[in-house]
C-alpha positions as CSV (number, residue, x, y, z in Angstrom):
1,M,0.0,0.0,0.0
2,T,1.4,3.4,-1.0
3,R,2.3,5.9,1.7
4,H,1.5,8.8,-0.6
5,Q,-1.6,10.7,-1.6
6,K,-2.1,12.9,-4.6
7,R,-4.2,15.9,-4.2
8,L,-6.2,15.3,-7.4
9,S,-7.5,12.0,-6.1
10,V,-8.5,13.0,-2.6
11,P,-12.3,12.6,-1.7
12,N,-14.5,15.5,-2.4
13,S,-15.1,16.0,1.3
14,W,-11.4,17.0,1.9
15,P,-11.0,20.8,2.3
16,V,-7.8,21.0,0.2
17,E,-6.9,22.8,-3.0
18,R,-6.2,20.2,-5.6
19,K,-3.9,22.0,-8.0
20,E,-1.6,24.0,-5.8
21,N,0.7,21.1,-5.1
22,T,0.9,17.5,-6.3
23,W,1.0,15.7,-3.0
24,T,-0.8,15.9,0.4
25,V,-0.7,13.8,3.6
26,K,-2.3,10.4,3.5
27,A,-5.0,9.6,6.1
28,G,-4.1,6.8,8.5
29,A,-6.2,3.9,9.6
30,G,-9.2,4.8,11.7
31,P,-12.8,6.0,11.7
32,H,-14.8,7.4,8.7
33,G,-13.2,5.2,6.1
34,E,-11.8,6.9,3.0
35,D,-13.6,10.1,3.7
36,G,-11.7,10.8,6.9
37,V,-9.5,13.9,6.6
38,P,-6.0,13.7,8.2
39,L,-5.8,15.9,11.3
40,L,-2.7,17.6,9.8
41,I,-4.8,19.1,7.0
42,L,-7.2,20.7,9.5
43,L,-4.4,22.0,11.7
44,R,-2.3,23.4,8.8
45,D,-4.4,24.1,5.8
46,V,-7.8,25.0,7.4
47,L,-6.9,26.6,10.8
48,G,-3.4,27.6,10.1
49,Y,-2.2,26.7,13.6
50,V,0.9,24.9,12.3
51,D,3.1,25.3,9.2
52,S,4.5,21.8,8.9
53,K,4.1,18.2,9.9
54,K,7.0,18.7,12.4
55,E,5.1,21.5,14.1
56,A,1.9,19.4,14.2
57,R,3.7,16.5,15.9
58,Y,5.1,18.9,18.5
59,A,1.7,20.4,19.2
60,L,0.0,17.0,19.4
61,N,2.6,15.7,21.8
62,Q,1.5,18.3,24.3
63,D,-1.9,16.5,24.7
64,S,-3.7,19.8,24.1
65,V,-5.6,18.6,21.0
66,L,-8.6,16.4,21.7
67,V,-10.8,14.6,19.2
68,N,-14.1,13.4,20.7
69,G,-12.7,14.0,24.2
70,D,-9.5,12.0,23.7
71,A,-6.0,13.4,23.2
72,V,-4.6,12.6,19.8
73,S,-0.9,12.2,19.0
74,D,-1.1,11.0,15.4
75,E,-1.2,13.8,12.8
76,S,-2.6,11.4,10.2
77,R,-5.6,10.4,12.4
78,P,-8.8,10.6,10.2
79,I,-11.3,13.3,11.1
80,G,-14.8,13.1,9.8
81,M,-18.4,14.2,9.9
82,F,-19.6,15.4,13.4
83,D,-16.3,14.8,15.1
84,I,-15.5,17.3,17.9
85,L,-12.1,19.0,18.0
86,A,-11.0,20.7,21.2
87,F,-8.0,22.9,21.6
88,T,-7.7,23.1,25.4
89,Q,-4.9,25.7,25.6
90,R,-6.8,28.0,23.2
91,D,-10.2,27.3,24.8
92,E,-11.5,26.7,21.2
93,Y,-13.9,24.0,20.2
94,Y,-15.1,22.9,16.7
95,R,-17.6,20.5,15.2
96,V,-16.9,19.0,11.8
97,F,-20.0,19.7,9.8
98,P,-20.7,19.2,6.0
99,D,-20.6,22.4,4.1
100,E,-22.1,23.2,0.7
101,G,-20.7,20.9,-1.9
102,G,-20.0,18.2,0.6
103,R,-16.7,19.6,1.9
104,L,-16.1,19.2,5.6
105,A,-15.9,22.5,7.5
106,L,-15.3,23.4,11.1
107,T,-18.1,25.1,13.0
108,A,-17.2,26.9,16.2
109,I,-19.1,25.7,19.3
110,D,-19.0,26.4,23.0
111,A,-17.3,24.1,25.6
112,D,-20.6,22.5,26.7
113,A,-21.5,21.4,23.2
114,A,-18.0,19.8,22.9
115,D,-18.8,17.2,25.5
116,S,-20.8,15.0,23.1
117,R,-21.1,14.2,19.4
118,L,-23.7,13.2,16.9
119,G,-23.8,9.8,15.2
120,K,-26.0,8.2,12.6
121,I,-27.1,4.6,13.2
122,V,-26.1,2.5,10.2
123,R,-26.5,-0.9,11.7
124,K,-28.4,-2.6,14.6
125,Q,-27.8,-6.1,15.8
126,Q,-28.0,-8.4,18.8
127,V,-24.7,-9.6,20.2
128,P,-23.8,-12.3,22.6
129,G,-25.2,-11.6,26.1
130,G,-28.6,-10.5,24.9
131,V,-27.7,-6.8,24.5
132,F,-28.0,-4.9,21.3
133,Q,-25.2,-3.1,19.5
134,L,-25.8,0.1,17.5
135,T,-23.1,0.9,15.0
136,L,-22.7,4.6,14.1
137,H,-21.5,6.1,10.8
138,D,-17.9,6.6,12.1
139,G,-17.6,2.9,13.3
140,T,-18.4,3.7,17.0
141,N,-20.4,0.9,18.7
142,V,-22.9,1.7,21.4
143,R,-24.6,-1.1,23.4
144,V,-28.1,-0.9,24.8
145,D,-30.2,-3.3,26.7
146,E,-33.4,-2.5,24.7
147,A,-33.2,-1.4,21.1
148,S,-36.9,-1.2,20.1
149,D,-36.8,2.6,20.2
150,Y,-33.8,2.8,17.9
151,A,-33.7,2.2,14.1
152,T,-31.2,2.6,11.3
153,N,-31.0,6.1,10.0
154,D,-31.9,7.5,13.5
155,S,-29.3,9.8,15.1
156,L,-27.8,9.6,18.5
157,V,-25.9,12.1,20.6
158,V,-23.2,10.2,22.6
159,D,-21.3,11.6,25.6
160,N,-17.6,11.7,24.8
161,E,-16.5,10.6,28.3
162,T,-19.1,8.1,29.4
163,K,-20.0,6.9,25.8
164,E,-23.7,6.9,26.9
165,I,-26.6,8.1,24.8
166,V,-27.8,11.6,25.8
167,A,-30.2,12.3,23.0
168,H,-32.1,10.4,20.3
169,F,-33.4,11.9,17.0
170,P,-35.7,9.5,15.1
171,Y,-35.6,9.4,11.3
172,E,-39.2,10.2,10.4
173,E,-41.3,12.8,8.5
174,G,-40.9,16.2,10.1
175,A,-37.4,15.4,11.3
176,L,-34.7,18.1,10.6
177,V,-31.9,16.7,8.4
178,T,-28.8,17.8,6.6
179,A,-27.6,16.3,3.4
180,V,-24.0,15.1,3.6
181,D,-23.5,13.7,0.1
182,G,-24.9,14.2,-3.4
183,Q,-25.6,17.5,-5.2
184,H,-27.5,18.9,-2.2
185,A,-24.7,18.2,0.3
186,G,-24.7,20.9,3.1
187,E,-28.4,21.8,2.7
188,I,-30.7,21.6,5.7
189,G,-34.4,21.1,5.9
190,E,-37.3,19.1,7.2
191,V,-38.3,15.7,5.9
192,A,-41.7,16.2,4.1
193,E,-42.0,12.7,2.7
194,I,-40.2,9.3,2.8
195,T,-40.7,7.1,-0.3
196,V,-40.0,3.5,0.1
197,T,-38.6,1.9,-3.1
198,P,-39.5,-1.7,-3.7
199,G,-36.7,-4.1,-4.3
200,S,-33.0,-3.2,-3.9
201,G,-33.3,0.4,-4.9
202,S,-32.6,3.2,-2.4
203,N,-35.5,4.9,-0.6
204,T,-35.8,8.6,-1.4
205,I,-37.0,11.5,0.6
206,R,-38.4,14.9,-0.1
207,V,-36.9,17.7,2.0
208,V,-38.3,21.2,2.5
209,R,-35.8,24.0,3.2
210,G,-36.5,27.0,5.4
211,D,-37.3,29.2,2.4
212,D,-40.1,26.7,1.4
213,T,-38.1,25.4,-1.5
214,E,-37.5,21.7,-1.6
215,F,-35.2,19.0,-2.9
216,E,-35.2,15.2,-3.3
217,T,-32.4,12.9,-2.4
218,V,-31.7,9.3,-1.4
219,E,-32.2,8.2,2.2
220,G,-28.5,7.4,2.7
221,Y,-27.4,10.9,1.9
222,V,-29.1,12.6,4.9
223,V,-28.5,12.7,8.7
224,V,-31.0,13.7,11.3
225,I,-29.9,16.6,13.4
226,D,-31.6,19.2,15.6
227,E,-31.4,23.0,15.8
228,N,-28.3,22.9,18.1
229,F,-26.3,21.5,15.2
230,T,-27.0,24.3,12.7
231,G,-25.8,27.5,14.3
232,D,-23.4,27.1,17.2
233,S,-21.0,29.8,16.1
234,D,-21.6,33.5,16.7
235,D,-21.8,34.3,13.0
236,G,-22.8,30.9,11.7
237,S,-19.8,30.6,9.5
238,A,-17.3,27.8,9.2
239,A,-13.7,28.3,10.3
240,E,-11.4,29.3,7.5
241,G,-7.7,29.1,7.3
242,D,-5.2,30.2,4.7
243,D,-4.5,27.5,2.1
244,A,-0.8,28.4,1.9
245,E,1.6,25.5,1.8
246,T,5.1,25.5,3.1
247,E,6.8,25.5,-0.2
248,T,10.3,24.9,1.2
249,E,9.2,21.7,3.0
250,D,7.2,20.5,-0.1
251,E,10.3,20.9,-2.2
252,T,12.4,19.0,0.3
253,D,10.0,16.1,0.4
254,A,9.5,16.0,-3.3
255,D,12.3,13.5,-3.7
256,D,10.3,10.7,-2.1
257,G,6.9,11.8,-3.5
258,G,5.4,12.7,-0.1
259,E,4.5,15.8,1.7
260,N,5.5,17.3,5.1
C-alpha cells in the first residue's frame, strides 16, 4: 500500500486545494473510512495553527488537541463528519460539519457542546449476552439493553466521556436533516415525505428547506440533526484558514513523493 496521496485523487469532502501542489498527507487507519481527513490538514491548511508536519507533531505531543474527548498524537488520524475538535490551551472548540458541496468544514461551538457528538445509526444487531449493538457512521459501537426505540437512520448524541446516549433523534417525517452527500450536500431542511422503493433500490426523501423550496435525495445521503447542530458559532460561519503551503518543505519532500 502506498504511503503517498495525490491531491487530485482525494475525496470531495477533503478541504484542500487540488492544483496548488501534487501531494498531500495520506490519512491513517481509523474511523470514517476513505472520507476521513487527516488531522494535519485541518491544523495546517484550514486553521493555520501549524506550518508543517513537524510542528503538528510537537503540538500533538502536548496532549492539548482532543478529538471526541481523547488526546490525539497522530497527525494522520482521520477526522470526519460530526467529530469534535477541542484545543484546550486556546479554549477553542469545533464541530466537523458538512458544508455546501460536501466539503467538511469546522463550525465553532461552545465548551458545553463539545462534551458530546452526533452519530447516525447505520446498523443494529443483537450480540452475545442478549444486548443490542448500535453501529454509528464513524464505526463507533454503542450497546443498549433495549433497542426497540432505535432504528437505522436515526441519530444519537453520545457523551464523549461516558459513551452513553444523551439524546435520540428519530428518522421520520418532520425530522430536521442535513444532506451530507450528493448534489444537495450541506443543505438543511425538514423531511416532508419518505418514499420506500420496492426491491433493492434506495429509498428517497423529499426535504423542504427553510425558504419553502424543496429537494429530493436518497435516504442514505441525509443525517437527522436538531437546531443545536445548525448555528453554534456566533456568525454561523465555518472556520477558514489560509491554504498556503510550506513550499520549502514540499520541495524538500518531493524527492520521495510525499508531503510534510
